N, C-alpha and C positions, 0 to 999 in steps of 0.2 A: 490106727487107720482113721478113726474119727477125727483125730487131731490133724491129720494130713488133709482130709477133705475140708476141715474148717479153715485151714490156711489157704487152700485153693479158692474157697468161696470168698474169703476175705480179700484175696488178691484180685479176683474178678470184680468184686464190689468196688475196690479202690480204682481199678481201671475204668469201670463204668462211670464212677464219680468224676474222674479226670476228663474222660471223653465228654460227659455231660456238661461239665463246667466249661471246657474249651468250646463246645458248641453253643453255649449260651452267651459268651462274651462277644460284644461287637466293638471294634476299634474304629473310630471315625477320625479322619485327619482333617487338617485345616482346609484343604482344597477339594473336599468331596462331601456329597450328601450320602446318607445311608437310608435305604427304603426297607423297612421291615414288612415282609409279606407273611400273611397267614392264609394257607391254602390258596396261594396265588393272588390274593387281594392285598393291596397295600393297607396296612393297619396303622402305621405311623411313619413319620419322616424325622430323621435325626439330622439336624443342620448345624450342630455345634461340635467342635472337636472334643474328643475324650472317650471314655469307656461307658458302655451301656450294655444292657442284657436283653436276651430274647429267649423264648421257650425252645429248647432243643427239639429237633425232629418235627416240630410243628410250624415253627416260624423260620424264615430264611431272610437273608440280607442281600440286597442289591446295592451297587455303588454307581453314583452319577457324578460327573465332574462339576466342581463348583467354580473353577477358574474361568477366565475368558478363553474362548475357543476360536480357532481360525478355520474358515472354509474357503477354499480356492475354487472359484467358478471357472469352468472351461471357457476358452476364448470363443466368441460367437459374433455373428454378423448382426448389425443393427442398421436401421434406415432412418435418416434424418427427415425433417419436414420437407426439405427441398429434394427428396428422393435420391439422396446420396448415401452410398453404402460405406459403413465404417466398421472396423474391427474393435471389439470391446473385450478387455481382459481385466477382471476385477476380483477382489477378495472381500470377505465379510468377517467382521469381528462380532461374536455373539456369546451369550451365556444363558444358562438355565436359571430362571428366577423363581419358578414354581415347580419344584420336583414332582409334587403329587399330580398336578395337571399334566406335566410332561409324561409321566408314567401312564396316565389314563388315556391320553390322546395319541401318543406315539409309542406306546408299549416299551418305554424306557430305552428306546433305540436311538443312538446317535446317528446312525445311517438314515433312519426315517426322518430325523430332524434336518439333516443336511439336504435331503430330497425336497422337503418343504421350503427350506431356505433358498435352494437353487431356483425353484420355480417362482417363488415370490420376488426375489431380487432380480432375476432375469426379466420378468414381466415389468417390474418397475423401471429398470434401465431402458427397456424397449419403449415404454410409454413416455418417459421423460425425453429421450433423444428424438423420438418421433414428433415431439412438439417444438423442437428447436431446429434452426437452420444449421448447416454444417459449420459456418463461421462462428455461430454462438456456442456450439459444442466445443470447438477447438479453443475458443477464448475463455470458456468456463472451467478449465481444468484446475484453477487455483482455489477451488472449494465450492463454487456455486453449483457445479454439477452434482457433487456428492450430497450437498444439502438438499437439492431438489429430489434426488433419488430417495433419501431418507424421509422426506416429507411425503412422498408418494406412497412409501411403504406404510407409514403411520403406525398404528398399534395393532396391525393385523396378526402379528405373531404371538400376541399375548394369550390367545386362545389355546396355544400349545405350551404355555409356560416358558416361553422363550422371549428374550429381548435382543434385538439387533442393535449393536452399539455403533457400528460404522460400516459404510460401504465405500471402499477406496478403489480407485481405478489405477491399475498397474500400467496399462497401456490402452490408449484410445487413438487409433491411427487409421490412416486411409489404406485401402487396398493398393498394393504395389503398382498395379497397372494404370491407375489414374492419379497417383500421389503427386507426381511432378506437375501435371496439368493444373491441379487444384492449387498447388503452391504458387505457380506462376500467375494464376488468376488472382490469388490473394495479394501477391506482391504488386500487381498492376493496380488493384483497387486501393491499396495503401499508398501507392505513389500518387494516385489521383487525389486522395484525401490530403496528402502532404502538400501537393501543389496548390490546392484550394486554400489551405492554411497559410502557405507562403504568400500567395497573392493578397489575401486579406491582411496579412501582417505588413506587406509593403504598402498597401493603400493606407492603412492606419499610420504607418511611419511617415508617409508623404503628408498626410493631414497634420500630424504633429510638427513636422518640419516647417510647413507653410505657416502654421500658427506661431511657431517660435520666431521665424524670420520676420513676420509682421510685428510681433511684440518688440523684437530688437530694433526694427526700423522706427517704430513709434518712440521707443526709449531714446534712440540716438537723436531723433528730431526734437524731442522735448529737451534733451540735454543741450543741443546746439542753440535752441531758442533761449534757454535759460542762460547759456554762456554769452550769447549776443546781448541779452538784456543786462547782464552783469558788466560786460565790457562798455556798453553805452553809459551805464550809470557811473562806471569808473572814469570814463573820459569826461563826462559832464562834471563830476566832482573835481577832476584834475583842472578843467578850465575854470571852475569856480574858485579853486584855491589859487590858481595862477592869476586870475583877475583880481582877487583880493590882495595878492602879494604885490602887484604893480598898479595899484589904483591911484598913485600920486605921480606928479610930473617927474620928480627925482627918481623914483623907482622905475618908471617907464623908460627914462633916459638910460639908467643903469642896465635895464633889460636889453635895450637896443644895442648898447655897447657890448654886452656879453654875446649877443647873437652875432654881431659883426666880427668879434674875435673868433667865434666858432666857424664862421664862414671863411675868414682868412686862413684859419688852420686847415680847413678842408681843401682850400685852393692851393696851398703850398705843400700838400702831401706829394711825395715823390721828388724826383730830381729835375733841374732845369726849368722850374716853374717861376713865373714872374707875376707879382701882385700889383695891379694898377688900381689906385684908389683916387677918387675925386677929392678935390681940395677941401670940401666941406665934410668929408668923412670923419667920424669921431676918431678913428685910428690914425688917419693922416694928421689930424690936429695934435694928437699925442706925439707923433714922431717929429712934427715941426715945432713942438714946444708951445703950442697955442692953448 
């Protein structure tokens, strides 16, 4: 009988050891924090993956996410600086950066954190949009609006151990009842701006064209004057060469004879022409053998 009770006691001891060992091991994964609590108070934070230990029945372990979290804000109305109503639908990317402070201020509750994020981000969106006109809000969708919202939030969430990484707008649109009127007004304003740019461009083009025409006219005039000067110089040189070539009586007589032949050839061009020469003509003397 004593042996039987001894085996039972040994079995219960082994079971208690297994239970105690299992209750003392803490497994921490890469994407989570472990908070070790002792009588409800956080005694230490485990932020590296691996195995660690706690005191069974006295200490407990809570888990907090370490990865980036997404919170989707409910669509809401916002009013621009020019008193125009718009519909805003946004989401937030955030993460826990200080798990101890998160536990102390928000009681380790993701729901409490989302409530804080909702109020903070909504107020920031409302403040930023209320400082902009409707046109500026619409044209700022390529990043300027999100940057302004993040700047307005600042470091206010650090007191909760939270960091807001980004606030992105899924939809920022006009109410359906005045959407078409606003679009038509924007189109009209853009048309006016385009007409102004077109008129300025045409005026600039006219100035360039007039300047070019004037420069071309000046260049042509200079070229014509230079051509006339070159022609006059060529003719003067021709006359000088001609005068030098026939500066003796014999050369002058030969030149007169050549000119007479050229005149006779021109006179006899065609059919039925008759050449009448005076008797003292050089050509007539040649024909009469003088």
